[in-house]
C-alpha positions in Angstrom: 52.6 146.6 127.7 49.4 148.6 128.4 49.6 152.4 128.7 48.8 153.9 132.1 45.7 155.7 130.8 44.2 152.3 129.8 44.1 151.1 133.4 41.2 152.3 135.6 40.2 150.9 139.0 42.0 147.5 138.5 41.0 147.0 134.8 43.6 146.8 132.1 41.5 147.4 128.9 44.2 146.1 126.6 43.3 142.6 127.7 40.0 142.7 125.7 39.8 143.2 122.0 36.1 144.0 122.3 35.4 146.9 124.8 31.9 145.4 125.3 33.5 143.0 127.8 33.7 145.9 130.2 30.3 147.5 129.6 28.2 149.3 127.1 24.8 150.1 125.6 22.5 147.7 123.7 19.3 148.6 121.9 16.6 146.1 122.3 12.8 145.7 121.6 10.2 144.2 123.9 8.3 141.2 122.4 5.9 140.5 125.2 3.3 141.9 127.7 2.3 145.4 128.2 5.6 146.7 126.9 5.3 144.9 123.5 7.0 147.0 120.8 8.8 149.4 123.1 12.4 150.1 122.4 14.9 149.9 125.4 18.5 150.8 125.8 20.2 148.6 128.3 23.2 150.3 129.9 25.9 148.3 131.7 28.4 150.6 133.3 30.8 147.8 134.2 30.7 148.9 137.8 27.8 146.7 139.0 25.3 149.4 138.0 23.0 148.7 135.1 19.8 150.4 134.0 17.2 150.5 131.4 16.4 153.6 129.3 12.9 153.6 127.8 13.3 155.1 124.3 9.6 155.1 123.7 8.6 156.6 127.0 10.4 160.0 126.9 13.9 158.5 127.2 13.2 158.0 130.9 14.9 155.3 133.1 12.9 152.3 134.4 14.7 149.5 136.1 18.1 150.2 137.8 20.1 147.6 139.6 23.3 147.7 141.5 25.0 144.3 142.1 21.7 142.6 141.8 19.7 145.0 144.1 16.9 147.1 142.7 17.3 150.9 143.3 13.9 151.9 141.9 10.3 151.0 142.8 8.5 149.3 139.9 4.7 149.3 139.6 2.7 146.3 138.4 1.7 148.0 135.2 5.1 147.5 133.7 6.5 149.8 131.0 3.4 150.2 128.9 3.5 151.7 125.4 3.2 155.4 125.1 -0.5 156.3 124.8 -1.7 159.8 124.2 -5.3 158.9 125.2 -4.1 158.6 128.8 -3.4 162.4 128.9 -6.7 163.1 130.7 -7.3 163.5 134.4 -5.3 161.0 136.4 -5.1 158.4 133.6 -1.3 159.0 133.6 -1.3 156.5 136.6 -2.3 153.6 134.3 1.1 154.0 132.6 3.2 155.0 135.6 5.9 152.3 135.8 7.7 153.8 138.8 11.3 153.5 137.7 14.4 155.5 138.6 13.4 158.6 136.6 10.0 159.5 135.2 10.0 163.0 133.8 7.0 165.3 134.2 6.2 168.3 131.9 7.3 170.0 129.8 4.4 172.5 129.8 2.5 171.4 132.9 3.3 169.3 136.0 1.2 168.2 139.0 -2.4 167.8 139.7 -5.0 167.8 136.8 -6.5 171.3 136.4 -7.8 173.8 133.9 -5.5 176.7 133.2 -5.7 179.3 130.4 -8.8 177.5 129.0 -6.8 174.3 128.6 -7.6 171.0 130.4 -4.3 169.6 131.7 -3.6 166.0 132.8 -1.7 164.7 135.8 2.1 165.4 135.4 2.0 166.5 131.7 2.5 164.6 128.5 6.2 163.8 128.4 5.9 160.3 129.6 3.5 159.4 126.7 5.9 160.7 124.0 8.4 158.6 122.1 11.9 159.8 121.4 13.9 159.8 118.2 17.4 158.5 118.8 20.1 160.9 117.7 23.1 158.8 118.8 24.3 155.9 120.9 28.0 156.1 121.8 29.8 153.2 123.5 33.0 153.5 125.6 36.2 152.5 123.9 39.1 153.1 126.3 41.9 152.2 123.9 40.6 155.1 121.7 40.4 157.4 124.6 36.6 157.2 125.0 35.8 156.4 128.6 32.1 157.0 128.9 28.9 155.8 127.2 25.8 157.8 126.3 22.5 157.8 124.5 21.0 161.0 123.1 17.5 161.5 121.8 14.9 164.1 120.8 11.4 164.3 122.4 8.8 166.8 121.1 5.6 168.0 122.7 4.2 169.6 119.6 1.0 170.4 117.7 -0.2 173.0 115.3 -0.1 176.5 116.8 1.4 175.5 120.2 3.1 174.1 122.2 6.1 173.3 120.2 8.7 172.4 122.8 11.6 170.2 121.9 13.8 168.4 124.4 17.3 167.0 123.6 18.2 164.6 126.3 21.6 162.9 126.9 22.0 160.1 129.5 25.6 159.1 130.1 27.7 157.0 132.4 31.5 156.9 132.8 32.8 153.4 132.3 33.4 151.4 135.5 31.7 154.1 137.6 28.2 153.8 139.3 27.0 157.1 138.1 24.3 158.4 135.7 24.4 161.9 134.2 21.2 163.4 132.7 21.4 166.5 130.6 18.2 168.1 129.3 18.2 170.9 126.9 14.8 172.5 125.9 14.1 174.8 123.0 10.8 176.5 122.2 10.6 176.0 118.4 7.2 177.8 118.2 6.5 181.4 117.6 4.6 182.2 120.8 5.6 182.1 124.5 5.0 178.7 126.1 4.4 177.6 129.7 7.3 175.5 130.9 7.3 173.1 133.9 9.8 170.3 134.5 10.2 167.7 137.3 12.3 164.6 137.6 10.1 162.0 139.4 12.8 159.7 141.0 11.1 156.7 142.6 13.2 154.7 145.1 12.2 151.3 146.2 13.1 148.1 148.1 15.7 147.0 148.9 17.5 150.3 148.6 14.8 151.8 150.8 13.3 149.8 153.7 12.4 150.6 157.4 15.4 152.2 159.1 16.9 153.7 156.0 17.8 157.5 156.1 16.5 160.2 153.9 19.4 162.7 153.9 19.3 166.4 152.7 19.9 169.9 154.1 17.2 172.5 153.8 13.9 173.9 154.9 10.8 171.6 154.8 7.4 173.0 153.8 4.8 170.2 154.0 2.0 170.3 151.4 -1.2 171.5 153.2 -2.7 168.0 153.4 0.6 166.6 154.8 1.4 169.0 157.7 0.5 166.6 160.5 2.4 163.7 158.9 5.7 165.7 158.6 5.4 167.5 161.9 4.5 164.5 164.1 7.2 162.0 163.0 10.9 161.8 162.2 10.3 161.5 158.5 14.1 161.3 157.8 14.0 157.7 159.1 11.9 155.5 156.8 9.1 153.7 158.7 7.5 150.3 158.6 4.6 150.2 156.2 1.8 152.6 157.2 -1.8 151.6 157.2 -2.9 155.1 156.3 -0.9 154.8 153.1 -3.1 152.0 151.7 -4.8 153.0 148.4 -4.3 156.7 147.7 -2.7 157.4 151.1 0.5 159.5 150.8 2.3 162.6 152.1 4.4 165.2 150.3 6.6 168.2 151.2 8.5 170.8 149.4 12.2 171.1 150.3 13.9 174.4 149.9 17.4 172.9 149.7 20.8 174.3 150.9 23.7 174.1 148.4 27.4 173.6 148.5 29.8 176.4 147.6 29.1 175.7 143.9 25.3 176.1 144.2 24.7 172.4 143.9 22.1 170.5 146.0 22.9 167.0 147.3 20.3 164.7 148.7 19.3 161.0 148.7 19.1 157.9 150.9 21.5 155.9 153.0 20.8 152.3 153.9 23.4 151.4 156.5 22.0 147.9 156.9 23.1 147.1 153.4 26.0 149.4 153.2 24.6 151.3 150.2 23.3 154.7 149.3 22.0 156.8 146.4 23.2 160.4 146.0 21.2 162.8 143.8 22.8 166.1 142.8 21.5 169.1 140.8 22.0 172.9 140.5 19.5 174.9 142.5 19.4 177.6 139.8 17.8 174.9 137.5 15.7 173.2 140.1 14.9 175.7 143.0 13.1 173.0 145.0 12.5 169.3 145.3 9.5 167.4 146.4 9.7 164.5 148.9 6.9 162.1 148.2 6.3 159.3 150.8 3.9 156.4 150.0 4.8 153.7 152.4 1.8 151.4 151.8 1.8 147.7 152.8 1.9 144.8 150.3 4.6 146.2 147.9 3.4 149.9 147.7 6.5 151.0 149.5 8.1 153.9 147.6 9.7 157.3 148.2 10.1 159.9 145.6 12.8 162.6 145.4 11.7 165.0 142.7 13.9 168.0 141.6 11.5 170.6 140.1 11.2 174.1 138.7 7.5 174.1 139.6 5.0 172.8 142.2 2.7 169.7 142.1 -0.7 171.2 142.9 -1.4 172.1 139.3 -0.3 174.7 136.8 -3.2 177.1 137.7 -1.8 177.1 141.3 1.7 177.8 140.1 0.5 180.7 138.0 -1.2 182.3 141.0 1.8 182.0 143.3 4.3 183.1 140.7 6.1 179.8 140.3 5.2 179.3 136.6 8.1 179.5 134.1 7.9 180.3 130.4 10.0 179.7 127.3 10.1 182.5 124.7 10.2 181.6 121.0 13.7 180.3 120.3 14.7 180.3 123.9 16.7 177.4 125.3 16.9 176.1 128.9 19.3 173.5 130.2 19.0 171.1 133.2 21.5 168.7 134.6 21.2 166.0 137.3 23.5 163.3 138.6 22.6 160.0 140.3 25.4 158.1 142.0 25.4 154.8 143.9 27.5 154.9 147.0 28.9 151.8 148.8 30.8 151.2 152.1 31.0 153.1 155.4 33.4 155.7 154.2 31.4 156.9 151.2 28.2 156.8 153.3 29.7 158.8 156.1 31.0 161.4 153.7 27.6 161.7 152.1 25.9 162.0 155.5 28.3 164.8 156.5 27.7 166.7 153.3 23.9 166.7 154.0 24.2 168.1 157.6 
């Protein structure tokens, strides 16, 4: 007879000799197309949520599906191989695969600029850095291990500086539709280093579509080029494709978010038509703001970004002038944590909506 702690949400784990029947992580390699040679970790949570961690692109998350529905927007470029030659100007866009999480930083974020005598590319170098896998741990409920995780090291490093190391762990509880991301940075150099970090979460169809709700609580500060867009429409209800968003057309705003009693921000989207939502949570002390990027172009360019950040997106030189720029001293550590959770059904969606009022 199975012990009670082996039974979770209707599953009795004693019925399977191999815990992989319930979920787990597989490490694979691409053999075709623009992603040829890339390592991927395929994560099956056993709840209907499965996602792809791109080991060779900063340990970010590309595809994410829930019960057959895509949660993220995916660009036509695919998950290209990491390429340091793309770290100039806006060349970053050639390798921008969209995806559920594309991390930006760690020493600069936002528009290309020159700062401190250094030419900085769009959104930093992280996305074009491969990671070194430290561990992959699969769930094994009969041994008391009820979650799965992958941990890796990503380094932005060169002689002299910067020498910033990230230790990232992505984990999911078995049989729950949840992703936990823990990022721990350390400056391994011997000089102070600029530090900027942004999680570019790119939501796409069918999770988002006309009529879906963008939910959050906080003060909205449109980017200067987007004031009319945010002031003249109900931007909390997603529109039909917008002609002005063809090509480079877009709009963006900073959100100064309110928190719950524990200092945690909750935001995301609700699609009542499909009975599904995506909840994003993070500590405001880590990410004091988030950016809402709206690019609702026709013909498949329909994407909305929710981007927790410790910085701005107009360039590191702008952040330095307005006092937003952060630094890591030699040996200093900085930890970030974010949670992404799929919600389903009227009760969960109503609770989420109330939380964001």
